[in-house]
VOPAGU-2260 file (C-alpha; in pm, 1 decimal, decimal comma):
REM VOPAGU-2260
SITE   aa  ch    i         X         Y         Z
SITE  MET   A    0    -519,3     171,8   -1533,2
SITE  ASP   A    1    -819,9     312,2   -1346,1
SITE  ASN   A    2    -676,2     197,6   -1017,4
SITE  LEU   A    3    -714,5     235,3    -646,9
SITE  SER   A    4    -448,7     450,1    -486,3
SITE  HIS   A    5    -171,5     297,4    -282,4
SITE  LYS   A    6    -156,5     275,6      89,5
SITE  CYS   A    7     179,4     320,0     261,3
SITE  GLY   A    8     508,5     139,1     299,5
SITE  VAL   A    9     706,6      87,6     620,3
SITE  PHE   A   10    1064,8     -17,0     684,4
SITE  GLY   A   11    1274,3     -83,4     993,3
SITE  ILE   A   12    1631,3    -190,0    1067,7
SITE  TYR   A   13    1837,8    -262,9    1379,6
SITE  GLY   A   14    2205,4    -314,5    1308,7
SITE  LYS   A   15    2523,6    -221,8    1490,1
SITE  ASP   A   16    2802,5     -97,8    1263,1
SITE  LEU   A   17    2561,4     -44,9     973,0
SITE  ASP   A   18    2471,7     279,5     798,2
SITE  VAL   A   19    2106,3     231,3     891,5
SITE  SER   A   20    1974,3     562,8     757,9
SITE  ARG   A   21    2121,4     488,5     415,2
SITE  LEU   A   22    1979,8     136,4     418,2
SITE  ALA   A   23    1641,9     279,5     519,9
SITE  PHE   A   24    1663,2     511,5     219,1
SITE  TYR   A   25    1727,8     215,8     -12,2
SITE  GLY   A   26    1445,8      20,8     150,1
SITE  LEU   A   27    1201,9     308,0     101,8
SITE  PHE   A   28    1317,4     344,6    -257,9
SITE  ALA   A   29    1218,1     -19,6    -315,4
SITE  LEU   A   30     879,0      51,8    -153,8
SITE  GLN   A   31     811,9     372,4    -349,2
SITE  HIS   A   32     514,3     211,3    -524,7
SITE  ARG   A   33     326,5     197,2    -193,4
SITE  GLY   A   34     321,3     573,8    -143,3
SITE  GLN   A   35     441,3     871,7    -346,6
SITE  GLU   A   36     319,7    1165,4    -140,8
SITE  SER   A   37     574,3    1198,0     140,1
SITE  SER   A   38     863,0    1009,2     295,5
SITE  GLY   A   39    1042,5    1009,3     627,8
SITE  ILE   A   40    1317,3     835,6     825,4
SITE  ALA   A   41    1373,2     833,1    1202,6
SITE  THR   A   42    1689,8     701,7    1368,2
SITE  ALA   A   43    1803,1     628,9    1723,5
SITE  ASP   A   44    2149,6     579,4    1873,1
SITE  GLY   A   45    2063,3     475,5    2227,1
SITE  ASN   A   46    2048,1     832,7    2356,1
SITE  ARG   A   47    1832,8    1034,0    2117,0
SITE  ILE   A   48    1591,4    1014,8    1826,3
SITE  ASP   A   49    1641,5    1209,3    1502,7
SITE  CYS   A   50    1385,6    1239,3    1225,3
SITE  TYR   A   51    1362,0    1392,9     879,4
SITE  LYS   A   52    1052,8    1388,9     656,6
SITE  ASN   A   53     918,6    1590,0     366,7
SITE  MET   A   54     671,0    1586,7      80,5
SITE  GLY   A   55     768,8    1415,6    -242,9
SITE  LEU   A   56     929,8    1099,5    -379,3
SITE  VAL   A   57    1210,3     922,4    -195,4
SITE  THR   A   58    1478,7    1047,1    -434,8
SITE  HIS   A   59    1354,4    1405,7    -391,7
SITE  VAL   A   60    1311,3    1408,2     -14,5
SITE  TYR   A   61    1663,6    1304,0      88,5
SITE  ASN   A   62    2014,1    1412,8      -2,6
SITE  GLU   A   63    2356,9    1312,1     123,9
SITE  GLU   A   64    2348,2    1567,1     403,6
SITE  THR   A   65    2011,6    1454,3     541,7
SITE  ILE   A   66    2119,2    1088,9     536,1
SITE  GLN   A   67    2447,1    1163,8     715,2
SITE  ASN   A   68    2267,8    1366,9     981,4
SITE  LEU   A   69    2043,4    1072,5    1069,7
SITE  LYS   A   70    2275,6     886,3    1304,0
SITE  GLY   A   71    2234,2     569,5    1504,4
SITE  HIS   A   72    2201,1     192,7    1481,6
SITE  ILE   A   73    1819,8     182,6    1461,0
SITE  ALA   A   74    1604,9     330,2    1183,1
SITE  ILE   A   75    1246,3     321,1    1065,0
SITE  GLY   A   76    1109,5     468,7     744,1
SITE  HIS   A   77     776,0     546,6     584,3
SITE  ASN   A   78     635,2     627,0     241,6
SITE  ARG   A   79     289,2     776,6     256,2
SITE  TYR   A   80     -19,0     801,4      45,7
SITE  SER   A   81    -276,1     988,9     251,6
SITE  THR   A   82    -559,1     772,4     383,5
SITE  SER   A   83    -651,3     972,8     694,6
SITE  GLU   A   84    -671,1    1349,1     750,7
SITE  GLY   A   85    -556,3    1438,8     400,2
SITE  SER   A   86    -236,8    1552,0     231,1
SITE  HIS   A   87      -8,6    1774,7     437,8
SITE  ILE   A   88     346,1    1771,4     573,5
SITE  LYS   A   89     196,6    1764,6     923,8
SITE  HIS   A   90      75,8    1410,4     860,8
SITE  ALA   A   91     398,6    1282,3     705,7
SITE  GLN   A   92     555,0     998,1     901,0
SITE  PRO   A   93     728,0     867,4    1108,9
SITE  VAL   A   94     533,7    1030,2    1392,8
SITE  VAL   A   95     768,2    1133,9    1676,5
SITE  VAL   A   96     632,6    1175,7    2030,4
SITE  ASN   A   97     827,1    1366,6    2297,5
SITE  ASP   A   98    1164,7    1229,1    2184,8
SITE  GLN   A   99    1047,6     894,7    2327,9
SITE  LEU   A  100     939,8     703,8    2020,8
SITE  ALA   A  101     883,6     722,8    1646,7
SITE  LEU   A  102     608,3     530,6    1468,8
SITE  ALA   A  103     543,7     441,0    1103,4
SITE  HIS   A  104     203,8     298,1    1005,3
SITE  ASN   A  105      76,2     110,6     701,5
SITE  GLY   A  106    -300,1      61,1     708,4
SITE  ASN   A  107    -597,3     253,5     839,4
SITE  LEU   A  108    -818,4     254,8    1147,7
SITE  PRO   A  109   -1181,1     294,9    1036,8
SITE  SER   A  110   -1273,9     361,4    1398,9
SITE  ILE   A  111   -1064,1     589,4    1621,4
SITE  LYS   A  112   -1327,7     621,5    1891,6
SITE  LYS   A  113   -1138,6     420,0    2155,7
SITE  LEU   A  114    -813,2     607,5    2100,1
SITE  LYS   A  115    -978,5     949,4    2116,2
SITE  GLU   A  116   -1172,0     863,3    2430,3
SITE  PHE   A  117    -856,5     734,5    2599,3
SITE  LEU   A  118    -639,9    1036,4    2509,8
SITE  GLU   A  119    -906,8    1296,8    2583,2
SITE  GLY   A  120    -962,1    1126,6    2916,6
SITE  LYS   A  121    -595,1    1197,1    2990,4
SITE  ASP   A  122    -628,2    1563,1    2873,7
SITE  ILE   A  123    -415,8    1491,3    2566,1
SITE  SER   A  124    -524,4    1683,4    2255,7
SITE  THR   A  125    -655,1    1483,4    1959,8
SITE  ASP   A  126    -734,5    1782,5    1738,3
SITE  ASP   A  127    -648,2    1728,8    1370,5
SITE  CYS   A  128    -469,5    1402,2    1452,8
SITE  SER   A  129    -448,2    1117,0    1202,7
SITE  ASP   A  130    -506,0     761,2    1319,3
SITE  SER   A  131    -128,6     709,3    1318,2
SITE  GLU   A  132     -71,7    1010,9    1543,0
SITE  LEU   A  133    -335,4     888,6    1786,0
SITE  MET   A  134    -160,8     551,8    1810,1
SITE  ALA   A  135     176,7     716,6    1867,2
SITE  LYS   A  136      38,0     947,2    2137,0
SITE  THR   A  137    -120,1     653,3    2317,7
SITE  LEU   A  138     207,9     461,6    2318,9
SITE  GLY   A  139     386,0     778,9    2431,5
SITE  TYR   A  140     152,4     817,3    2727,6
SITE  TYR   A  141     236,7     471,5    2856,3
SITE  LEU   A  142     611,3     525,6    2807,3
SITE  GLU   A  143     589,7     851,9    3001,8
SITE  HIS   A  144     428,2     659,8    3286,5
SITE  GLY   A  145     712,7     413,4    3316,0
SITE  LEU   A  146     601,0     121,5    3100,3
SITE  SER   A  147     841,3     -50,6    2861,5
SITE  ILE   A  148     767,1     -33,3    2489,1
SITE  LYS   A  149     660,2    -398,5    2506,9
SITE  GLU   A  150     411,9    -321,2    2784,7
SITE  ALA   A  151     295,8      -2,0    2610,4
SITE  VAL   A  152     213,5    -187,5    2287,9
SITE  MET   A  153      26,6    -461,1    2472,3
SITE  LYS   A  154    -176,5    -203,2    2667,2
SITE  SER   A  155    -253,8       0,5    2354,4
SITE  TYR   A  156    -320,2    -285,8    2113,4
SITE  PRO   A  157    -693,5    -328,5    2198,3
SITE  MET   A  158    -748,1      38,9    2109,5
SITE  PHE   A  159    -594,6      -1,7    1762,1
SITE  THR   A  160    -927,1     -85,6    1597,8
SITE  GLY   A  161    -843,1    -142,5    1233,3
SITE  ALA   A  162    -568,2    -251,8     996,8
SITE  PHE   A  163    -209,6    -175,2    1091,8
SITE  CYS   A  164     145,6    -280,0    1028,3
SITE  LEU   A  165     372,6     -72,1    1251,0
SITE  THR   A  166     744,1     -18,1    1280,8
SITE  ILE   A  167     829,3     165,3    1603,2
SITE  LEU   A  168    1160,2     275,4    1746,3
SITE  THR   A  169    1257,1     398,9    2088,9
SITE  LYS   A  170    1604,2     522,5    2177,2
SITE  ASP   A  171    1726,3     165,0    2218,8
SITE  SER   A  172    1476,6     -71,3    2051,9
SITE  LEU   A  173    1297,9    -155,5    1727,1
SITE  VAL   A  174     945,7    -298,4    1729,8
SITE  ALA   A  175     729,5    -444,0    1452,6
SITE  VAL   A  176     356,6    -503,5    1510,8
SITE  ARG   A  177      81,8    -643,6    1287,4
SITE  ASP   A  178    -294,4    -645,2    1344,3
SITE  THR   A  179    -461,4    -974,2    1424,8
SITE  TYR   A  180    -596,8   -1014,9    1068,0
SITE  GLY   A  181    -271,0    -921,7     891,6
SITE  ILE   A  182    -461,3    -727,2     628,1
SITE  ARG   A  183    -145,2    -543,0     521,5
SITE  PRO   A  184     179,2    -736,0     457,8
SITE  LEU   A  185     488,2    -714,9     680,8
SITE  CYS   A  186     795,3    -936,0     674,0
SITE  MET   A  187    1126,4    -982,6     855,1
SITE  GLY   A  188    1476,2   -1035,8     718,7
SITE  LYS   A  189    1838,9   -1051,6     826,9
SITE  ILE   A  190    2157,8    -890,0     699,4
SITE  ASN   A  191    2464,6   -1113,5     742,3
SITE  GLY   A  192    2263,3   -1323,7     986,3
SITE  ASP   A  193    2284,8   -1044,4    1243,8
SITE  ALA   A  194    2104,7    -716,7    1169,7
SITE  THR   A  195    1723,7    -740,6    1173,1
SITE  VAL   A  196    1515,4    -578,4     900,5
SITE  PHE   A  197    1140,0    -529,4     859,5
SITE  ALA   A  198     961,6    -419,3     542,6
SITE  SER   A  199     611,1    -402,6     400,4
SITE  GLU   A  200     725,4    -622,3     113,0
SITE  SER   A  201    1005,4    -871,4      59,9
SITE  CYS   A  202    1118,3    -687,0    -256,0
SITE  ALA   A  203    1293,3    -435,7     -26,4
SITE  PHE   A  204    1523,4    -705,5     112,5
SITE  HIS   A  205    1701,6    -762,6    -217,3
SITE  THR   A  206    1772,1    -389,4    -241,6
SITE  VAL   A  207    1936,0    -370,6     103,9
SITE  GLY   A  208    2114,8    -706,5      82,4
SITE  ALA   A  209    1892,7    -882,1     336,3
SITE  GLU   A  210    1775,6   -1242,1     345,5
SITE  PHE   A  211    1403,5   -1307,4     384,6
SITE  ILE   A  212    1334,1   -1492,5     711,0
SITE  ARG   A  213     956,7   -1496,9     748,2
SITE  GLU   A  214     643,1   -1286,0     759,7
SITE  VAL   A  215     548,6   -1113,9    1082,8
SITE  ASN   A  216     248,3   -1313,5    1199,9
SITE  PRO   A  217     -89,1   -1141,1    1230,1
SITE  GLY   A  218    -134,4   -1041,4    1594,2
SITE  GLU   A  219     239,8   -1060,5    1660,5
SITE  MET   A  220     484,7    -809,3    1808,8
SITE  ILE   A  221     858,2    -852,8    1748,5
SITE  ILE   A  222    1099,0    -653,7    1967,6
SITE  VAL   A  223    1466,4    -609,9    1876,6
SITE  THR   A  224    1716,5    -484,4    2135,7
SITE  LYS   A  225    2084,3    -534,0    2217,4
SITE  ASP   A  226    1976,1    -853,4    2396,4
SITE  GLY   A  227    1830,3   -1007,7    2080,7
SITE  VAL   A  228    1493,4   -1065,3    1916,7
SITE  GLU   A  229    1176,0   -1139,9    2114,5
SITE  SER   A  230     840,8   -1244,4    1970,4
SITE  VAL   A  231     511,6   -1191,2    2152,8
SITE  GLN   A  232     183,8   -1322,3    2009,4
SITE  ILE   A  233     -54,0   -1056,4    2143,5
SITE  GLU   A  234    -365,6   -1204,1    1982,9
SITE  PRO   A  235    -425,2   -1525,3    1786,5
SITE  SER   A  236    -365,8   -1494,7    1412,2
SITE  LYS   A  237    -680,7   -1469,3    1200,3
SITE  THR   A  238    -516,2   -1418,6     862,1
SITE  LYS   A  239    -714,4   -1206,5     615,5
SITE  VAL   A  240    -462,1   -1054,1     374,6
SITE  ASP   A  241    -610,6    -796,1     140,2
SITE  ILE   A  242    -631,4    -980,0    -190,8
SITE  PHE   A  243    -562,6    -652,9    -374,3
SITE  GLU   A  244    -199,7    -696,9    -269,8
SITE  PHE   A  245    -190,9    -984,5    -519,4
SITE  VAL   A  246    -401,7    -808,7    -783,0
SITE  TYR   A  247    -230,1    -471,9    -793,1
SITE  PHE   A  248     -49,8    -323,5    -492,9
SITE  ALA   A  249     253,1    -543,2    -428,0
SITE  ARG   A  250     553,2    -542,5    -656,4
SITE  PRO   A  251     572,3    -850,6    -882,7
SITE  ASP   A  252     907,1    -949,1    -727,1
SITE  SER   A  253     755,1    -972,1    -377,5
SITE  ASN   A  254     624,0   -1282,1    -202,9
SITE  ILE   A  255     320,0   -1285,6      26,8
SITE  LEU   A  256     186,0   -1591,1     209,3
SITE  GLY   A  257     464,4   -1787,6      42,9
SITE  LYS   A  258     339,1   -1704,4    -306,2
SITE  SER   A  259     516,4   -1514,6    -584,3
SITE  ILE   A  260     311,5   -1207,6    -680,3
SITE  TYR   A  261     432,1   -1243,4   -1040,1
SITE  GLU   A  262     319,0   -1604,6   -1062,8
SITE  VAL   A  263     -22,4   -1529,5    -911,8
SITE  ARG   A  264     -80,8   -1252,3   -1166,0
SITE  ARG   A  265      28,8   -1477,9   -1450,8
SITE  ASN   A  266    -212,6   -1741,9   -1319,9
SITE  CYS   A  267    -488,2   -1477,8   -1328,8
SITE  GLY   A  268    -421,1   -1430,9   -1698,7
SITE  MET   A  269    -435,8   -1804,6   -1761,0
SITE  GLN   A  270    -759,6   -1826,0   -1563,9
SITE  LEU   A  271    -907,1   -1539,6   -1769,1
SITE  ALA   A  272    -824,9   -1732,9   -2085,2
SITE  LYS   A  273   -1028,7   -2026,3   -1949,0
SITE  GLU   A  274   -1320,3   -1812,4   -1836,4
SITE  TYR   A  275   -1337,7   -1580,9   -2136,2
SITE  PRO   A  276   -1166,4   -1691,5   -2457,7
SITE  VAL   A  277   -1162,8   -1418,9   -2723,6
SITE  GLN   A  278   -1097,6   -1437,2   -3097,5
SITE  ALA   A  279    -833,5   -1165,5   -3128,2
SITE  ASP   A  280    -507,6   -1080,2   -3303,6
SITE  ILE   A  281    -300,6    -957,0   -3007,8
SITE  VAL   A  282    -303,0    -923,7   -2628,9
SITE  VAL   A  283    -206,6    -575,9   -2503,6
SITE  PRO   A  284    -124,5    -515,5   -2134,7
SITE  VAL   A  285    -188,1    -182,2   -1967,4
SITE  PRO   A  286     145,4     -89,5   -1805,0
SITE  GLU   A  287     266,6    -209,1   -1564,7
SITE  THR   A  288      88,9    -444,1   -1323,4
SITE  ALA   A  289     -99,5    -614,1   -1607,3
SITE  TYR   A  290     219,1    -739,9   -1778,2
SITE  PRO   A  291     226,5   -1081,0   -1605,3
SITE  VAL   A  292    -153,1   -1115,6   -1649,0
SITE  ALA   A  293    -118,4   -1058,5   -2022,3
SITE  THR   A  294     170,4   -1306,4   -2032,9
SITE  GLY   A  295     -52,3   -1572,3   -1878,2
SITE  TYR   A  296    -345,3   -1498,8   -2109,2
SITE  SER   A  297    -119,4   -1504,8   -2415,3
SITE  LYS   A  298      37,6   -1835,8   -2312,0
SITE  ALA   A  299    -296,4   -2003,1   -2240,0
SITE  SER   A  300    -477,0   -1866,7   -2547,4
SITE  GLY   A  301    -197,0   -1877,8   -2801,2
SITE  ILE   A  302    -263,2   -1513,3   -2894,5
SITE  PRO   A  303      64,4   -1318,6   -2921,8
SITE  MET   A  304     130,5   -1037,2   -2676,5
SITE  GLU   A  305     239,8    -694,7   -2797,2
SITE  MET   A  306     362,2    -404,2   -2583,3
SITE  ALA   A  307     146,1    -166,1   -2783,7
SITE  LEU   A  308      95,4      86,7   -2503,2
SITE  VAL   A  309     405,2     281,4   -2402,8
SITE  LYS   A  310     407,5     438,3   -2058,3
SITE  ASN   A  311     569,7     769,4   -1975,5
SITE  ARG   A  312     799,8     647,3   -1695,7
SITE  TYR   A  313     822,0     991,4   -1536,9
SITE  ILE   A  314     454,3    1044,7   -1462,6
SITE  HIS   A  315     433,2    1104,1   -1088,4
SITE  ARG   A  316     246,2    1329,1    -850,1
SITE  THR   A  317     311,5    1691,0    -946,6
SITE  PHE   A  318     260,7    2021,3    -770,5
SITE  ILE   A  319     189,4    2194,5   -1103,1
SITE  GLN   A  320    -185,9    2232,8   -1136,1
SITE  PRO   A  321    -314,1    2129,5   -1481,8
SITE  GLU   A  322    -543,0    2363,6   -1668,5
SITE  GLN   A  323    -860,1    2226,6   -1827,3
SITE  HIS   A  324    -710,6    2122,4   -2161,5
SITE  SER   A  325    -432,5    1928,1   -1986,1
SITE  ARG   A  326    -686,3    1769,0   -1754,4
SITE  ASP   A  327    -888,8    1657,1   -2054,5
SITE  LEU   A  328    -582,4    1484,8   -2201,9
SITE  GLY   A  329    -609,0    1234,3   -1916,8
SITE  VAL   A  330    -464,6     899,7   -2015,0
SITE  LYS   A  331    -275,8    1050,0   -2310,5
SITE  LEU   A  332     -31,5    1206,8   -2066,4
SITE  LYS   A  333      50,7     860,5   -1933,2
SITE  LEU   A  334      23,8     625,2   -2231,4
SITE  THR   A  335     103,0     638,6   -2601,2
SITE  PRO   A  336     -48,0     377,2   -2836,2
SITE  LEU   A  337     169,6     225,7   -3108,3
SITE  THR   A  338     -56,7     284,5   -3407,9
SITE  GLU   A  339     158,1      66,5   -3634,5
SITE  VAL   A  340      95,6    -233,4   -3408,3
SITE  LEU   A  341    -272,4    -164,4   -3334,8
SITE  LYS   A  342    -419,0     -51,5   -3666,3
SITE  GLY   A  343    -683,8    -290,2   -3798,4
SITE  LYS   A  344    -631,2    -536,3   -3512,2
SITE  LYS   A  345    -879,0    -708,8   -3284,4
SITE  ILE   A  346    -717,0    -665,7   -2945,1
SITE  VAL   A  347    -753,0    -796,5   -2592,0
SITE  VAL   A  348    -663,5    -519,7   -2345,9
SITE  MET   A  349    -552,9    -656,8   -2010,9
SITE  ASP   A  350    -595,8    -444,4   -1696,9
SITE  ASP   A  351    -596,0    -520,9   -1325,1
SITE  SER   A  352    -900,2    -325,6   -1204,4
SITE  ILE   A  353   -1166,3     -71,7   -1295,8
SITE  VAL   A  354   -1264,4     167,9   -1019,8
SITE  ARG   A  355   -1432,2     487,2   -1143,8
SITE  GLY   A  356   -1414,9     390,1   -1509,9
SITE  THR   A  357   -1311,5     733,3   -1635,8
SITE  THR   A  358    -955,0     651,4   -1740,8
SITE  SER   A  359   -1058,9     312,2   -1878,8
SITE  ARG   A  360   -1312,7     491,9   -2095,8
SITE  GLN   A  361   -1044,0     729,8   -2223,0
SITE  LEU   A  362    -817,1     433,3   -2293,2
SITE  VAL   A  363   -1078,6     249,5   -2499,8
SITE  LYS   A  364   -1149,4     564,6   -2700,2
SITE  MET   A  365    -776,9     618,3   -2759,7
SITE  LEU   A  366    -732,7     259,8   -2882,5
SITE  PHE   A  367   -1016,0     292,2   -3133,0
SITE  GLU   A  368    -867,6     623,8   -3247,8
SITE  ALA   A  369    -539,7     436,7   -3303,0
SITE  GLY   A  370    -721,8     214,5   -3552,2
SITE  CYS   A  371    -822,1     -93,7   -3350,4
SITE  ALA   A  372   -1101,3    -295,7   -3511,4
SITE  GLU   A  373   -1220,5    -440,1   -3179,4
SITE  VAL   A  374   -1126,4    -366,4   -2817,5
SITE  HIS   A  375   -1204,3    -645,3   -2571,1
SITE  MET   A  376   -1127,8    -532,3   -2216,0
SITE  LEU   A  377   -1043,0    -805,0   -1965,1
SITE  VAL   A  378    -986,4    -729,5   -1598,0
SITE  SER   A  379    -788,2    -953,8   -1362,0
SITE  SER   A  380   -1011,3    -883,6   -1062,1
SITE  PRO   A  381   -1387,6    -888,5    -993,9
SITE  PRO   A  382   -1589,4    -563,1   -1003,1
SITE  VAL   A  383   -1503,2    -323,6    -717,0
SITE  LYS   A  384   -1840,5    -250,2    -555,3
SITE  TYR   A  385   -1751,1    -149,6    -199,8
SITE  PRO   A  386   -1517,2     107,6     -41,8
SITE  ASP   A  387   -1209,9       7,0     157,5
SITE  PHE   A  388   -1147,9     112,9     516,4
SITE  TYR   A  389    -819,6     -68,2     576,9
SITE  GLY   A  390    -566,0     159,1     411,9
SITE  ILE   A  391    -657,2     184,4      42,6
SITE  ASP   A  392    -757,2     527,8     -83,8
SITE  THR   A  393   -1083,3     423,0    -247,9
SITE  PRO   A  394   -1339,9     674,1    -367,7
SITE  LYS   A  395   -1672,0     694,6    -189,2
SITE  GLN   A  396   -1900,4     410,1    -291,1
SITE  GLU   A  397   -2112,2     626,3    -520,4
SITE  LYS   A  398   -1797,2     691,3    -726,4
SITE  LEU   A  399   -1731,5     319,0    -778,9
SITE  ILE   A  400   -1876,6     242,4   -1119,9
SITE  ALA   A  401   -1955,3    -121,7   -1035,4
SITE  ALA   A  402   -2159,5     -10,5    -733,3
SITE  HIS   A  403   -2430,8     132,1    -957,2
SITE  LYS   A  404   -2382,6     -24,8   -1301,9
SITE  THR   A  405   -2403,1    -384,0   -1426,2
SITE  VAL   A  406   -2115,7    -526,1   -1630,2
SITE  GLU   A  407   -2309,4    -460,9   -1950,6
SITE  GLU   A  408   -2374,6    -101,5   -1845,9
SITE  ILE   A  409   -2004,7     -55,7   -1767,4
SITE  ARG   A  410   -1916,7    -198,3   -2110,4
SITE  GLN   A  411   -2148,0      52,0   -2275,8
SITE  TYR   A  412   -1999,3     337,8   -2072,4
SITE  LEU   A  413   -1644,3     234,4   -2166,8
SITE  GLY   A  414   -1734,9     184,3   -2531,9
SITE  ALA   A  415   -1554,5    -151,1   -2540,5
SITE  THR   A  416   -1644,0    -433,2   -2780,1
SITE  SER   A  417   -1671,9    -663,5   -2480,0
SITE  LEU   A  418   -1587,3    -655,3   -2111,5
SITE  TYR   A  419   -1511,9    -934,5   -1867,5
SITE  PHE   A  420   -1405,5    -935,1   -1502,0
SITE  LEU   A  421   -1220,1   -1231,3   -1355,4
SITE  SER   A  422   -1452,0   -1424,0   -1122,0
SITE  LEU   A  423   -1378,9   -1421,8    -750,7
SITE  PRO   A  424   -1339,7   -1804,1    -745,6
SITE  GLY   A  425   -1100,2   -1766,7   -1040,2
SITE  LEU   A  426    -896,7   -1505,6    -855,9
SITE  ILE   A  427    -878,1   -1722,6    -543,6
SITE  ALA   A  428    -778,5   -2025,1    -751,7
SITE  SER   A  429    -499,0   -1821,3    -910,4
SITE  THR   A  430    -338,2   -1767,5    -571,0
SITE  GLY   A  431    -331,0   -2138,1    -490,6
SITE  LEU   A  432    -447,7   -2053,4    -137,6
SITE  SER   A  433    -765,8   -2094,0      62,8
SITE  GLU   A  434   -1030,9   -1823,5      30,8
SITE  ASP   A  435   -1050,6   -1789,5     410,7
SITE  LEU   A  436    -699,5   -1638,2     413,7
SITE  PHE   A  437    -815,2   -1328,9     226,2
SITE  CYS   A  438   -1001,2   -1005,7     281,7
SITE  THR   A  439   -1220,0    -955,4     -27,3
SITE  SER   A  440   -1430,0    -668,3     107,8
SITE  CYS   A  441   -1397,0    -447,9    -203,1
SITE  PHE   A  442   -1572,8    -719,4    -404,4
SITE  THR   A  443   -1807,2    -873,5    -148,5
SITE  GLY   A  444   -1880,3    -607,3     113,8
SITE  VAL   A  445   -1771,8    -852,6     384,8
SITE  TYR   A  446   -1542,9    -664,8     625,5
SITE  PRO   A  447   -1347,3    -896,2     858,3
SITE  LEU   A  448   -1254,8    -608,9    1091,0
SITE  ASP   A  449   -1537,3    -405,2    1239,6
SITE  ILE   A  450   -1556,7     -74,7    1051,8
SITE  GLY   A  451   -1734,4      93,8    1342,6
SITE  GLU   A  452   -1873,9     436,2    1266,8
SITE  ARG   A  453   -1803,1     389,8     894,1
SITE  LYS   A  454   -2083,6     133,5     849,7
SITE  GLY   A  455   -2311,3     410,1     727,5
SITE  ASP   A  456   -2079,3     462,2     427,7
SITE  VAL   A  457   -2162,6     118,8     283,4
SITE  LYS   A  458   -2474,6      27,3      87,6
SITE  GLU   A  459   -2574,0    -267,1    -123,3
SITE  PRO   A  460   -2546,3    -198,4    -498,7
SITE  GLU   A  461   -2873,2     -64,7    -632,8
SITE  TYR   A  462   -2898,2    -300,7    -930,0
SITE  HIS   A  463   -2939,0    -678,6    -952,6
SITE  GLN   A  464   -2594,3    -805,0    -852,8
SITE  VAL   A  465   -2360,8    -958,2   -1108,9
SITE  LYS   A  466   -2292,0   -1325,2   -1043,8
SITE  THR   A  467   -1960,1   -1377,7    -863,7
SITE  GLU   A  468   -1855,3   -1647,2   -1109,4
SITE  GLY   A  469   -1831,3   -1386,2   -1384,8
SITE  THR   A  470   -2061,2   -1255,1   -1652,1
SITE  LEU   A  471   -2007,2   -1276,1   -2026,9
SITE  PHE   A  472   -2096,8   -1005,6   -2274,9
């Protein structure tokens, strides 16, 4: 409920005799959850590159005319949630450079020092450029100087200091690239065994009629041309997938590292039931990512689950500025409690994360106002104590409630009867995978990729740290 904001979603397709711009639209529609601020599609037909992008949701940005005007057999697409240089149409993607290439980026580069030094050394302006634009300009420089896109990526790769999954098109090729740690997901599929498709998540493949083939390996570049598909392992894989993909970001019908997101979240609920059994009447999930968690907790505990919070399905980013009274309504604009189900009940509220704590506090208050006798809040991730620099729009560390309050202090602030966060070992166990495959920096402050000049933004929490195996109150 009180969640981190999404990153971005990327899509790419190379297919002769396919309506690639329309398929890119469908792919982006399936990836809408990864970014709701802007969307864009670029296409190539062997001779030219066309691009259309605008602010808003996928279904608002495109119409039949824009799709038909995007011609070619290669397409890439992007849904954006701003993580660098703010919210503006200028920073919508794909980024197009000199009609040579278009680039779509999921992730974030905490350090852009190498890119800026390189471009400024070539008298190329870096003013007001996002990290994605700097990457695209660097690739463009090498293409202008006669290198192939394969050579350009390999030359530029050491300057991409951060987390990135890229889909890139030139006039006659499609390229997918993933950073050496694979912090953000990226996978490859096929349509009719011929056309090649890339997407941030496998859920997009079902929507476009593609078969999942495999994940793009960390440190790998895949190039698709008329001659076929070529894989180049630029750097050895050092897999560190952001574990928040499993907790919250990915759609439940996606698979990452061979694991069903739905099943992992259900396992988290079952693990919570082991770690923190509660005497309660019903389990209530906060829509929507907590549904499978609540299912697991209900199954393991024997406490029935009730969908006692109804979500307004049409709550999205709006350009209408709320006045103070509307702002104060907060969670009430998004959720409606079913008083008939909640009144007099001891409830377990299941959520996936608590970041600032403000909306969680409003939720607890609303549930007591609806007549709940007790509100036990259980969270399917450990406390978020550290900011992210790899593509999640986290608040500054001082805004993270767990960075300056103990679990008991957070419980008091929320007004909940009790509060429990899933332990980090419990979360890892729920995935069925080894801990060394994950980036857990938001919980531990251990950043696998050097965060460069952003190191000054990170401090140790000021209180005695909560044990990682969980704390009961």
